[in-house]
C-alpha positions in Angstrom: -39.5 158.5 -88.6 -43.3 158.4 -89.1 -44.6 157.8 -92.6 -46.4 160.7 -94.4 -49.6 158.6 -94.3 -49.4 158.3 -90.5 -48.8 162.1 -90.0 -51.6 163.0 -92.3 -54.0 160.5 -90.7 -53.2 161.8 -87.2 -53.8 165.5 -88.1 -56.9 164.6 -90.1 -58.3 163.0 -86.8 -57.5 166.3 -85.0 -54.6 164.9 -83.0 -51.7 167.1 -82.0 -48.5 166.5 -84.0 -45.1 166.3 -82.4 -42.4 168.8 -83.2 -40.4 166.1 -85.0 -43.4 165.3 -87.2 -43.9 168.9 -88.1 -40.2 169.2 -88.9 -40.5 166.2 -91.1 -43.3 167.9 -93.1 -41.3 171.1 -93.5 -38.1 169.3 -94.5 -40.1 167.3 -97.1 -41.6 170.6 -98.5 -38.1 172.1 -98.9 -36.5 169.0 -100.4 -39.4 167.7 -102.5 -39.6 164.4 -100.6 -43.4 164.8 -100.3 -45.7 165.1 -103.3 -47.9 168.2 -103.8 -50.9 166.0 -103.0 -49.4 165.0 -99.6 -48.4 168.6 -98.7 -51.9 169.9 -99.8 -53.5 167.2 -97.6 -51.4 168.5 -94.6 -52.4 172.1 -95.3 -56.1 171.2 -95.5 -56.0 169.1 -92.3 -54.1 171.9 -90.5 -56.6 174.5 -91.7 -59.7 172.4 -90.7 -58.4 170.9 -87.5 -56.2 173.8 -86.5 -52.8 174.0 -85.0 -52.3 174.7 -81.3 -49.7 177.2 -80.1 -47.0 174.6 -79.7 -47.6 173.2 -83.2 -47.7 176.8 -84.6 -44.4 177.6 -83.0 -42.9 174.3 -84.2 -44.0 175.0 -87.8 -42.7 178.6 -87.6 -39.3 177.4 -86.3 -39.0 174.6 -88.8 -39.8 176.9 -91.7 -37.3 179.4 -90.4 -34.6 176.8 -90.1 -35.2 175.5 -93.6 -33.1 178.3 -95.0 -30.6 181.0 -94.1 -30.8 183.0 -90.9 -29.1 186.5 -91.2 -29.0 187.3 -87.4 -28.7 191.0 -88.2 -29.4 191.8 -84.5 -25.9 190.7 -83.7 -24.6 193.7 -85.6 -27.5 196.1 -85.1 -28.9 195.3 -81.6 -31.8 197.8 -81.8 -32.8 196.8 -85.3 -36.6 197.2 -85.9 -39.1 195.6 -88.3 -42.7 196.3 -89.1 -45.3 194.1 -90.9 -48.7 194.9 -92.2 -51.4 192.4 -93.2 -52.1 194.7 -96.1 -54.8 197.1 -97.2 -56.0 199.5 -99.9 -53.8 202.6 -99.9 -51.6 201.3 -97.2 -48.2 202.9 -97.8 -47.1 203.1 -94.1 -43.9 201.1 -94.7 -42.7 203.7 -97.2 -43.4 206.6 -94.9 -42.3 205.1 -91.6 -38.9 203.7 -92.6 -37.2 206.9 -93.4 -38.7 208.7 -90.4 -37.4 206.1 -88.0 -34.0 206.0 -89.7 -33.7 209.8 -89.5 -34.2 209.4 -85.7 -31.4 206.9 -85.4 -33.6 203.8 -85.3 -32.3 201.2 -87.8 -35.1 199.5 -89.8 -35.2 196.4 -92.0 -38.2 195.3 -93.9 -38.7 192.3 -96.2 -41.4 193.2 -98.6 -43.4 191.4 -101.3 -45.7 191.9 -104.3 -49.4 192.5 -104.3 -52.1 190.2 -105.4 -55.9 190.8 -105.4 -57.3 193.9 -103.8 -54.1 195.0 -101.9 -51.0 196.6 -103.4 -47.5 195.3 -102.6 -44.8 197.6 -101.2 -42.3 196.1 -103.6 -44.5 197.0 -106.6 -44.9 200.6 -105.3 -41.2 201.1 -104.8 -40.3 199.6 -108.1 -42.1 202.5 -109.9 -39.0 204.5 -109.0 -36.6 204.2 -112.0 -33.6 201.9 -111.4 -34.6 200.9 -107.8 -33.3 197.4 -107.1 -35.0 195.5 -104.3 -32.9 192.3 -104.6 -31.7 191.5 -101.2 -29.0 189.3 -99.6 -27.4 189.7 -96.2 -24.3 191.6 -97.3 -26.3 194.1 -99.2 -28.7 194.5 -96.3 -25.8 195.2 -93.9 -24.4 197.7 -96.3 -27.6 199.6 -96.5 -28.1 199.7 -92.8 -24.6 201.0 -92.3 -24.9 203.7 -95.0 -28.4 204.9 -94.5 -30.0 203.2 -91.5 -32.7 201.5 -93.5 -33.0 198.5 -95.8 -36.2 197.4 -97.7 -36.1 194.5 -100.1 -37.4 191.3 -101.5 -36.5 188.1 -99.6 -34.0 185.8 -101.4 -34.9 182.2 -102.2 -32.6 181.2 -99.4 -34.8 182.6 -96.7 -37.5 180.1 -95.5 -37.6 178.1 -98.8 -40.2 175.7 -97.3 -42.6 178.6 -97.0 -42.4 179.3 -100.7 -43.6 175.8 -101.5 -46.3 175.7 -98.9 -47.5 179.2 -99.7 -48.0 178.4 -103.4 -50.0 175.3 -102.4 -52.1 177.3 -99.9 -53.1 179.6 -102.7 -54.7 176.8 -104.7 -56.1 174.7 -101.8 -58.3 177.4 -100.1 -56.1 177.4 -97.0 -54.7 181.0 -97.4 -56.9 182.3 -94.5 -55.8 179.7 -91.9 -54.5 181.7 -89.0 -51.8 179.3 -87.8 -50.6 178.9 -91.4 -50.5 182.7 -91.9 -48.6 183.1 -88.6 -45.9 180.6 -89.6 -45.6 182.0 -93.1 -45.1 185.6 -91.9 -42.9 185.0 -88.9 -40.6 182.4 -90.5 -39.3 185.1 -92.9 -39.4 187.9 -90.3 -37.4 185.9 -87.8 -34.9 185.0 -90.4 -33.6 188.6 -90.6 -33.0 188.6 -86.9 -34.4 192.0 -86.0 -34.6 192.8 -82.3 -38.2 194.0 -82.4 -41.2 194.1 -84.6 -44.6 195.9 -84.6 -47.5 194.3 -86.5 -50.2 196.4 -88.2 -53.1 194.0 -88.4 -55.9 195.5 -90.6 -59.6 195.0 -90.0 -62.7 196.2 -91.9 -64.0 196.0 -95.4 -60.6 196.3 -97.1 -58.6 194.0 -94.9 -57.4 190.5 -95.7 -59.4 189.4 -92.6 -62.3 191.9 -92.4 -63.9 190.5 -89.2 -62.6 192.3 -86.0 -62.7 189.1 -83.9 -60.7 187.1 -86.4 -58.3 189.9 -87.0 -57.7 190.1 -83.2 -57.1 186.3 -83.1 -54.5 186.6 -85.9 -52.8 189.5 -84.1 -52.7 187.4 -80.9 -51.4 184.4 -82.7 -48.6 186.4 -84.4 -47.6 188.2 -81.2 -47.6 185.1 -79.0 -45.7 183.0 -81.5 -43.1 185.7 -82.2 -42.7 186.3 -78.4 -42.2 182.5 -77.9 -39.4 182.6 -80.5 -37.6 185.4 -78.6 -38.6 188.5 -80.5 -39.9 191.6 -78.8 -43.3 192.2 -80.5 -46.7 193.8 -80.2 -49.5 194.5 -82.7 -52.1 197.2 -83.4 -55.5 196.6 -84.9 -56.1 199.4 -87.4 -59.1 200.3 -89.5 -59.3 199.4 -93.2 -62.9 200.2 -93.8 -61.9 202.9 -96.2 -58.6 203.7 -98.1 -55.7 204.8 -95.9 -54.5 208.2 -96.8 -55.4 210.1 -100.0 -54.2 207.9 -102.8 -54.6 204.4 -104.1 -52.2 203.3 -106.9 -48.6 202.4 -107.1 -47.1 205.5 -108.6 -49.5 207.8 -106.7 -48.7 206.2 -103.4 -45.0 207.0 -103.9 -46.1 210.6 -104.7 -48.1 210.6 -101.4 -45.1 209.2 -99.6 -43.1 212.3 -100.7 -46.0 214.5 -99.6 -46.0 212.9 -96.2 -42.2 213.4 -95.8 -42.8 217.1 -96.8 -45.2 217.4 -93.9 -48.4 217.2 -96.0 -49.6 213.7 -95.0 -53.2 213.0 -94.4 -54.1 212.7 -90.7 -55.2 209.1 -90.7 -52.1 207.9 -92.5 -49.8 209.9 -90.2 -51.6 208.8 -87.1 -51.0 205.1 -87.9 -47.4 205.8 -89.0 -46.5 207.7 -85.8 -48.2 205.2 -83.5 -46.3 202.3 -85.1 -43.0 204.2 -85.0 -43.3 205.0 -81.3 -44.2 201.4 -80.5 -41.5 199.7 -82.4 -38.8 202.1 -81.2 -39.9 201.4 -77.6 -39.7 197.6 -78.2 -36.2 198.0 -79.7 -34.9 200.0 -76.8 -34.4 203.3 -78.7 -37.7 204.9 -77.5 -38.2 207.6 -80.1 -41.0 210.0 -79.0 -43.8 211.1 -81.3 -42.5 214.7 -81.2 -39.1 213.4 -82.4 -40.7 211.6 -85.3 -42.7 214.7 -86.2 -39.5 216.8 -86.0 -37.8 214.4 -88.4 -40.5 215.2 -90.9 -40.7 218.9 -90.2 -36.9 219.4 -90.4 -36.7 217.6 -93.8 -34.4 214.9 -92.4 -36.8 212.1 -93.1 -37.2 213.2 -96.7 -33.4 213.4 -97.2 -33.1 209.9 -95.6 -35.6 208.5 -98.1 -33.8 210.1 -101.1 -30.5 208.8 -99.8 -31.9 205.3 -99.4 -33.4 205.4 -102.9 -30.0 206.3 -104.4 -28.2 203.6 -102.3 -30.6 200.9 -103.7 -29.9 202.1 -107.3 -32.9 204.3 -107.8 -33.1 207.8 -109.3 -33.9 210.3 -106.6 -34.3 213.1 -109.1 -37.4 211.3 -110.4 -39.0 211.9 -107.0 -38.3 215.6 -107.2 -40.1 215.9 -110.6 -43.8 216.0 -111.4 -45.0 212.4 -111.3 -47.4 211.6 -114.1 -50.5 209.5 -113.6 -52.8 207.8 -116.1 -54.4 210.4 -118.4 -58.1 209.5 -118.4 -59.5 211.4 -115.3 -63.0 210.6 -114.1 -64.9 212.2 -111.2 -66.8 209.9 -108.8 -69.6 212.0 -107.4 -72.1 211.6 -104.6 -75.3 210.2 -106.0 -77.4 212.1 -103.5 -77.0 214.4 -100.5 -76.3 212.9 -97.1 -73.3 211.3 -95.4 -70.7 208.9 -96.7 -71.8 205.9 -94.8 -69.6 203.0 -96.2 -66.9 202.2 -98.6 -66.6 198.6 -100.0 -62.9 198.9 -99.8 -62.1 195.3 -101.0 -64.4 195.8 -104.0 -62.6 199.1 -104.7 -59.2 197.5 -104.6 -60.3 194.7 -106.9 -61.8 197.3 -109.3 -58.5 199.1 -109.4 -56.7 195.8 -110.1 -59.2 195.1 -112.9 -58.3 198.5 -114.4 -54.7 197.5 -114.5 -53.6 199.0 -111.2 -52.9 195.7 -109.6 -52.7 191.9 -110.1 -55.7 189.6 -110.2 -53.4 186.7 -111.0 -49.7 186.0 -110.6 -47.8 187.4 -113.6 -50.3 190.2 -114.4 -48.5 193.3 -115.5 -49.3 196.4 -113.4 -50.0 199.9 -114.9 -48.5 201.9 -112.1 -50.2 205.1 -113.3 -53.8 203.8 -112.7 -54.8 205.6 -109.5 -57.6 206.9 -107.3 -57.6 210.0 -105.2 -59.9 209.7 -102.2 -61.3 213.1 -101.4 -63.9 212.3 -98.7 -64.1 210.2 -95.6 -66.6 208.0 -93.6 -69.1 210.3 -91.8 -68.4 213.3 -94.0 -71.4 215.3 -95.2 -71.7 215.4 -99.0 -74.0 217.2 -101.4 -75.4 215.5 -104.5 -72.9 215.7 -107.3 -70.0 216.5 -104.9 -66.7 214.8 -105.8 -65.9 211.9 -103.5 -63.0 210.5 -105.5 -61.1 211.1 -108.7 -60.2 208.1 -110.9 -57.1 208.0 -113.2 -57.4 205.4 -116.0 -55.2 204.6 -118.9 -58.2 204.4 -121.3 -61.9 205.1 -121.0 -63.5 202.2 -119.1 -67.2 202.9 -118.3 -67.6 199.5 -116.5 -64.7 200.3 -114.2 -66.2 203.7 -113.4 -69.5 202.1 -112.6 -67.9 199.5 -110.4 -65.8 202.1 -108.5 -68.8 204.4 -108.0 -70.8 201.5 -106.5 -68.2 201.2 -103.8 -69.2 204.4 -102.1 -72.5 204.4 -100.1 -74.2 207.7 -99.1 -76.9 207.6 -96.4 -79.3 210.1 -94.9 -78.0 209.7 -91.4 -74.4 210.2 -90.3 -72.5 207.2 -89.1 -69.6 207.4 -86.6 -66.4 206.4 -88.4 -64.6 203.3 -86.9 -61.8 204.0 -84.5 -58.5 204.3 -86.5 -56.5 202.2 -84.0 -58.9 199.9 -82.0 -56.6 197.8 -79.9 -53.0 197.1 -78.9 -52.1 193.4 -78.6 -49.2 192.4 -76.3 -47.8 188.9 -75.6 -50.1 186.9 -73.4 -47.6 186.8 -70.5 -47.2 190.6 -70.5 -49.7 192.7 -68.6 
C-alpha cells in the first residue's frame, strides 16, 4: 500500500494514479484515516492536474462502493432517473416525475438542498406541509410500488466518502473540477441502481458552468463515465440564460408545478420537460412518446399522480388545492426604456433572491419560501418603457434588493435572438 505522501506527490507531478491508489484515497475519506489536509491536497492536485477517464471512473466506483448500493433495477428493470446541474427557476424534476409515472414509467430521484444562486428540489418540495423526503431502500421500494415515483434525500449510507470530499471541495475552491463533479454526482446516482438516466446540463448566465464549451465537457464526462459503469445514459445541454418557466422561489415553483400539471405550463419549461421525458423513457426501454406525455397532463392523470405521491410521502395534498400565499410585499420591476429584453444576469438574480431570504448563501441559512419572482417577459421580447418585466414578492420592503433585481434585466435598442432552448444531445462516445 502506497503512503499518502507518495500518492499526493505523484498526482501533484501530474502522474496517473492506479485504481488501487484511488481506492485508498476514498477509503481513507470514508474512514477518517487521512487528515483533512491530506484529502484537501488530493482534491487540489486532482483539480489542477486533472483526472483522465480511467481515473474518473475509478474514483466514481470507489465512492459508490464506499456505501450501500440499492440495486433497485433488479426489482424495477425499467427504472428511470434524471439529474439537473441546477438553475434559476428549474423545477423540471417536480413536473417530469408525475408525468412519467402516469405513463407507466417508474422514476427515482435523489435530490438535495440548494446553495447560492440555485434552488434545491428538496427545499421546494418541503414547502408542502408534512412532506417527508427521508429515504432508505425499503421506503423507496414502497413508493415505487404504490405510486410509481420516489423522490427523496440520500441517506448517509449512500456514497459516504462523497459527503466528506464534497465538504472539503466547498472550502478548497475545487467545486468546479469536472472530474470531481462527475464522480460526486454519479456515485450517488449509480447507488440507486436505476436502469437509465438523462442529464440536464445547464449552460448560460444562470448555470453552474455558464460557458457552453465547459458545460459540454461536463456533459461528455458524465455520460461517458456513467456508460462505462453500465448505465444507459445521455445528456441534453439546455439554456439557463434566463429563468426557466414563470416563477422563481420555493413555494411559487410548487404552485407552478401544479399549473403545469393542469396544462398551463409555460412553453420553455414544458419543452425541456417533455424532451427529457421522451429521452429517458427511450433509454429505459419503455419509450413513452411526447403525445403520451401530453395526454397524461391533459387527462389530469399526472396531476392525480403527483397528489397521490405527496400523500404517500406524508404531505398534505389539500394544501396544493388551496390558494398558496406568497410574501406580501409586491414590487414591479419595469423596463427602464423601450426596446428589447437583451440579457438577464440570471446568476446575479438568483443570488439577489437568496439575499432576500428566498435561498441560502451559506449552509444553515433559513429559507423564506414565500419570497418569489414572477418572470413576465423573455429574451428578445419587445418592451415599452415602464412595462412590467417581473414582479417581486418580498417579506418586508427592501429597496436594495429591488435595485439589485432590476439591474439583472438589460434592455437594448436592437433585438437579440434568444439562445436555443436545447442546444445539443450528448451520447456516449462509442455510440453514433
